[in-house]
MDTraj code that builds the backbone (N, CA, C; nanometers):
import mdtraj as md
import numpy as np

residues = "MET SER GLN VAL GLU ASP LEU ARG SER GLN THR GLU PRO CYS SER THR PRO GLU PRO GLY ARG PHE TYR ALA TYR ALA THR ASP GLU GLY PRO CYS ALA GLY HIS LYS VAL PRO GLY ALA GLU SER PHE THR ASP ALA ALA ILE GLY PHE LEU GLU CYS TRP GLY PRO SER GLU ASP THR ALA GLY ASP GLU VAL SER VAL THR VAL ILE ASP CYS GLU THR GLY GLU GLN VAL CYS TYR LYS VAL ALA VAL ASP THR GLY ALA MET ARG PRO CYS".split()
xyz = np.array([
    [10.4554, 12.9585, 10.0007],
    [10.2973, 12.8560, 9.9300],
    [10.2519, 12.8834, 9.8375],
    [10.2098, 12.8472, 9.7236],
    [10.1815, 12.9023, 9.6570],
    [10.0321, 12.8589, 9.6322],
    [9.9629, 12.9341, 9.5087],
    [9.7966, 12.9142, 9.5874],
    [9.7407, 12.7208, 9.5047],
    [9.8138, 12.6669, 9.4441],
    [9.8562, 12.5414, 9.4053],
    [9.8975, 12.4206, 9.5395],
    [10.0018, 12.4885, 9.5667],
    [10.0237, 12.3930, 9.6481],
    [9.9200, 12.4184, 9.7755],
    [9.8688, 12.5655, 9.7904],
    [9.8085, 12.5712, 9.9355],
    [9.6577, 12.5161, 9.8829],
    [9.5896, 12.3991, 9.7493],
    [9.5172, 12.4301, 9.7132],
    [9.5581, 12.2692, 9.7446],
    [9.6215, 12.1846, 9.7056],
    [9.6762, 12.0776, 9.7298],
    [9.6675, 12.0725, 9.8616],
    [9.6976, 12.0876, 9.9918],
    [9.7030, 12.0693, 10.1446],
    [9.5540, 12.0829, 10.1757],
    [9.5560, 12.1128, 10.1638],
    [9.3587, 12.1757, 10.1374],
    [9.2228, 12.0056, 10.0960],
    [9.2906, 12.0009, 10.0126],
    [9.2356, 11.8788, 9.9817],
    [9.3255, 11.7678, 10.0248],
    [9.4271, 11.7688, 10.0242],
    [9.5162, 11.6265, 10.0855],
    [9.3772, 11.5716, 10.2245],
    [9.3630, 11.4454, 10.1835],
    [9.2667, 11.3769, 10.3198],
    [9.3081, 11.3539, 10.4579],
    [9.4582, 11.3125, 10.4588],
    [9.4156, 11.3417, 10.5939],
    [9.5249, 11.4249, 10.6834],
    [9.4212, 11.5744, 10.6255],
    [9.5316, 11.7024, 10.6614],
    [9.4271, 11.7407, 10.7508],
    [9.3037, 11.6950, 10.7216],
    [9.2349, 11.7678, 10.8153],
    [9.1694, 11.7298, 10.9284],
    [9.1949, 11.7984, 11.0277],
    [9.2121, 11.8636, 11.1917],
    [9.1083, 11.7865, 11.2325],
    [9.0368, 11.6656, 11.1413],
    [8.9206, 11.5849, 11.2425],
    [9.0191, 11.5033, 11.3116],
    [9.0362, 11.4715, 11.4530],
    [9.0809, 11.3354, 11.5283],
    [9.0347, 11.1849, 11.4509],
    [9.1568, 11.1277, 11.4612],
    [9.0944, 10.9846, 11.3674],
    [9.2536, 10.9779, 11.2513],
    [9.2649, 10.8315, 11.2075],
    [9.4051, 10.7144, 11.2060],
    [9.3176, 10.7445, 11.0264],
    [9.1777, 10.6687, 11.0344],
    [9.1974, 10.6551, 10.9476],
    [9.0575, 10.7459, 10.8095],
    [9.1154, 10.7502, 10.7071],
    [9.0310, 10.8694, 10.6622],
    [8.9329, 10.7331, 10.5730],
    [8.8155, 10.7584, 10.5520],
    [8.7472, 10.7168, 10.4544],
    [8.6640, 10.7644, 10.3706],
    [8.5925, 10.7004, 10.2397],
    [8.4943, 10.8224, 10.1564],
    [8.4744, 10.7255, 10.1095],
    [8.3469, 10.7058, 10.0195],
    [8.2564, 10.6053, 9.8939],
    [8.3153, 10.6562, 9.8125],
    [8.3235, 10.5784, 9.7254],
    [8.4835, 10.5557, 9.6117],
    [8.3982, 10.6148, 9.4598],
    [8.3346, 10.6524, 9.4381],
    [8.2087, 10.7582, 9.3595],
    [8.1887, 10.8543, 9.3992],
    [8.3154, 10.9281, 9.4957],
    [8.2266, 11.0406, 9.4794],
    [8.3697, 11.0797, 9.5406],
    [8.4408, 11.0305, 9.5577],
    [8.5919, 11.1302, 9.5857],
    [8.6910, 11.1225, 9.6988],
    [8.7850, 11.1206, 9.7443],
    [8.8009, 11.1576, 9.8643],
    [8.7617, 11.2902, 9.9142],
    [8.7474, 11.4234, 9.8332],
    [8.7255, 11.5299, 9.8959],
    [8.5447, 11.5394, 9.9286],
    [8.4776, 11.4066, 9.9933],
    [8.3336, 11.3977, 10.0541],
    [8.3338, 11.2582, 10.1362],
    [8.4804, 11.2327, 10.2135],
    [8.5165, 11.1613, 10.3177],
    [8.5127, 11.2428, 10.4561],
    [8.6023, 11.1520, 10.5056],
    [8.5222, 11.2296, 10.6622],
    [8.6604, 11.0921, 10.7511],
    [8.7497, 11.2445, 10.8512],
    [8.8403, 11.0836, 10.9410],
    [8.7003, 10.9739, 11.0310],
    [8.7794, 10.8729, 11.0574],
    [8.6441, 10.7537, 11.1517],
    [8.7139, 10.8262, 11.2695],
    [8.6414, 10.8746, 11.3675],
    [8.7086, 10.8041, 11.4773],
    [8.6885, 10.7295, 11.5272],
    [8.7652, 10.6759, 11.6418],
    [8.7934, 10.5864, 11.6596],
    [8.8078, 10.4172, 11.6557],
    [8.7942, 10.4177, 11.4789],
    [8.8181, 10.3154, 11.4288],
    [8.9929, 10.2747, 11.4154],
    [8.9927, 10.1433, 11.4734],
    [9.0669, 10.0697, 11.4671],
    [9.1650, 9.9821, 11.3418],
    [9.0891, 9.9553, 11.2426],
    [9.0899, 9.9004, 11.1164],
    [9.0680, 9.9337, 10.9739],
    [9.0868, 9.9117, 10.8988],
    [9.0029, 9.9656, 10.7513],
    [8.9095, 9.8614, 10.7885],
    [8.8477, 9.7974, 10.8110],
    [8.7211, 9.7267, 10.8329],
    [8.6281, 9.8001, 10.9423],
    [8.6516, 9.8322, 11.0980],
    [8.5737, 9.9493, 11.0780],
    [8.6164, 10.0417, 11.0669],
    [8.7089, 10.0955, 10.9765],
    [8.6305, 10.2706, 10.9484],
    [8.5680, 10.2448, 10.8561],
    [8.5929, 10.1838, 10.7660],
    [8.4389, 10.1347, 10.6414],
    [8.3337, 10.1338, 10.6745],
    [8.3007, 10.0809, 10.7931],
    [8.1766, 10.0042, 10.8795],
    [8.1605, 10.1661, 10.9208],
    [8.2006, 10.2297, 11.0242],
    [8.1822, 10.3443, 11.0549],
    [8.1745, 10.4729, 10.9756],
    [8.2335, 10.4620, 10.8882],
    [8.1694, 10.5488, 10.7460],
    [8.0882, 10.5480, 10.7363],
    [8.0079, 10.4222, 10.7501],
    [7.9063, 10.4463, 10.6340],
    [7.7419, 10.4808, 10.7594],
    [7.8232, 10.3711, 10.9087],
    [7.7001, 10.3655, 10.9969],
    [7.6717, 10.5391, 10.9652],
    [7.8145, 10.6277, 10.9673],
    [7.7355, 10.8202, 11.0434],
    [7.7313, 10.8785, 10.8944],
    [7.8044, 10.8109, 10.7435],
    [7.7865, 10.9421, 10.6436],
    [7.7325, 10.8826, 10.5367],
    [7.6546, 10.7063, 10.5775],
    [7.6870, 10.6223, 10.4232],
    [7.5126, 10.7058, 10.3440],
    [7.4720, 10.6384, 10.2605],
    [7.3982, 10.6038, 10.1436],
    [7.2550, 10.6535, 10.2855],
    [7.1209, 10.7904, 10.1899],
    [6.9945, 10.7247, 10.2723],
    [6.9140, 10.6409, 10.2586],
    [6.9013, 10.5723, 10.2890],
    [6.7954, 10.4185, 10.2503],
    [6.7120, 10.4922, 10.0621],
    [6.6799, 10.6197, 10.0610],
    [6.6262, 10.6334, 9.9218],
    [6.7008, 10.6376, 9.8048],
    [6.8188, 10.6209, 9.8609],
    [6.9439, 10.6560, 9.7663],
    [7.0310, 10.5139, 9.7701],
    [7.0176, 10.4806, 9.8341],
    [7.0912, 10.2826, 9.8718],
    [7.0150, 10.1718, 9.8276],
    [7.1867, 10.1693, 9.6918],
    [7.1794, 10.0416, 9.6575],
    [7.1935, 9.9076, 9.6715],
    [7.2179, 9.8403, 9.5899],
    [7.2402, 9.7152, 9.6794],
    [7.4445, 9.6532, 9.7524],
    [7.4911, 9.7577, 9.7218],
    [7.6687, 9.7442, 9.7346],
    [7.6323, 9.8621, 9.7835],
    [7.7903, 9.9736, 9.8696],
    [7.8579, 10.0668, 9.8278],
    [7.9800, 10.0305, 9.7964],
    [8.1369, 10.1015, 9.7491],
    [8.2081, 10.0604, 9.7902],
    [8.2328, 10.2030, 9.8398],
    [8.4175, 10.1550, 9.9773],
    [8.4004, 10.2478, 10.0516],
    [8.5751, 10.2431, 10.0221],
    [8.6604, 10.3519, 9.9925],
    [8.7759, 10.3954, 10.0458],
    [8.8199, 10.4573, 10.1573],
    [8.9091, 10.4157, 10.2044],
    [8.9856, 10.3596, 10.3527],
    [9.1461, 10.4195, 10.3233],
    [9.2026, 10.5161, 10.3693],
    [9.3055, 10.5322, 10.4095],
    [9.3226, 10.5188, 10.5264],
    [9.4886, 10.4165, 10.5568],
    [9.5219, 10.4670, 10.6789],
    [9.6212, 10.6253, 10.7074],
    [9.6047, 10.7058, 10.7823],
    [9.6777, 10.8703, 10.7657],
    [9.8133, 10.8041, 10.8254],
    [9.8442, 10.7060, 10.9028],
    [10.0016, 10.6979, 10.9772],
    [10.1313, 10.6105, 10.8523],
    [10.0515, 10.5574, 10.7595],
    [10.0710, 10.4560, 10.6549],
    [10.1239, 10.4515, 10.5075],
    [9.9168, 10.5567, 10.5137],
    [9.8886, 10.5505, 10.3689],
    [9.8716, 10.4680, 10.2830],
    [9.8836, 10.3701, 10.2826],
    [9.8000, 10.2711, 10.2017],
    [9.6493, 10.2725, 10.2595],
    [9.5914, 10.2156, 10.1468],
    [9.4467, 10.2505, 10.1529],
    [9.4451, 10.0861, 10.0309],
    [9.3206, 10.1228, 10.1520],
    [9.1860, 9.9609, 10.0820],
    [8.9926, 9.9805, 10.0253],
    [9.0076, 9.9041, 9.9763],
    [8.8591, 9.9121, 9.9110],
    [8.8047, 9.8324, 9.9113],
    [8.6811, 9.8957, 9.9933],
    [8.5410, 9.7482, 10.0064],
    [8.4635, 9.7768, 9.9443],
    [8.3878, 9.6862, 9.8872],
    [8.2550, 9.6420, 9.8051],
    [8.1521, 9.5969, 9.9805],
    [8.0240, 9.7088, 10.0390],
    [7.9998, 9.6472, 10.1458],
    [7.8638, 9.6647, 10.1126],
    [7.7785, 9.5207, 10.0885],
    [7.6338, 9.4777, 10.1105],
    [7.5256, 9.5975, 10.1827],
    [7.5147, 9.7256, 10.1607],
    [7.4376, 9.8220, 10.2899],
    [7.3133, 9.6963, 10.3547],
    [7.1864, 9.6210, 10.3397],
    [7.1728, 9.5369, 10.4062],
    [7.1728, 9.4673, 10.5638],
    [7.3240, 9.3978, 10.5259],
    [7.4026, 9.3275, 10.5180],
    [7.5228, 9.3697, 10.6660],
    [7.6027, 9.4256, 10.5346],
    [7.7599, 9.4396, 10.6166],
    [7.8416, 9.4114, 10.4871],
    [7.7906, 9.2547, 10.4831],
    [7.8527, 9.2141, 10.4248],
    [8.0507, 9.2368, 10.3735],
    [8.1629, 9.2355, 10.3538],
    [8.2368, 9.3189, 10.2850],
    [8.3388, 9.2009, 10.1905],
    [8.3661, 9.2951, 10.1347],
    [8.4712, 9.2095, 10.0096],
    [8.5127, 9.3512, 9.9876],
    [8.6368, 9.3222, 9.8972],
    [8.7411, 9.3607, 9.8369],
    [8.6571, 9.4063, 9.6750],
    [8.7304, 9.5871, 9.6583],
    [8.6601, 9.5839, 9.5448],
    [8.7466, 9.4651, 9.4125],
])
top = md.Topology()
chain = top.add_chain()
for i, resn in enumerate(residues, 1):
    res = top.add_residue(resn, chain, resSeq=i)
    for name in ("N", "CA", "C"):
        top.add_atom(name, md.element.get_by_symbol(name[0]), res)
traj = md.Trajectory(xyz[None], top)
């Protein structure tokens, strides 16, 4: 395996050893800053679970946060804008 192929496999979000079907990240930060969300059973579960565990601190939180979620089994990606105060979600 070349160094480029090795680097690609390390940065592939769903290849992380963490348990879980869904991988989520803050859209503005990119997939390298994301995590698999254990126990998430849907895209919305993963988006909310990601924000609960790894979301913005109160000091840096804005009105909305964009979260991209990848289904590691199908490769499908969905982006949500989530209201920090209420948890209301809408597509990006």
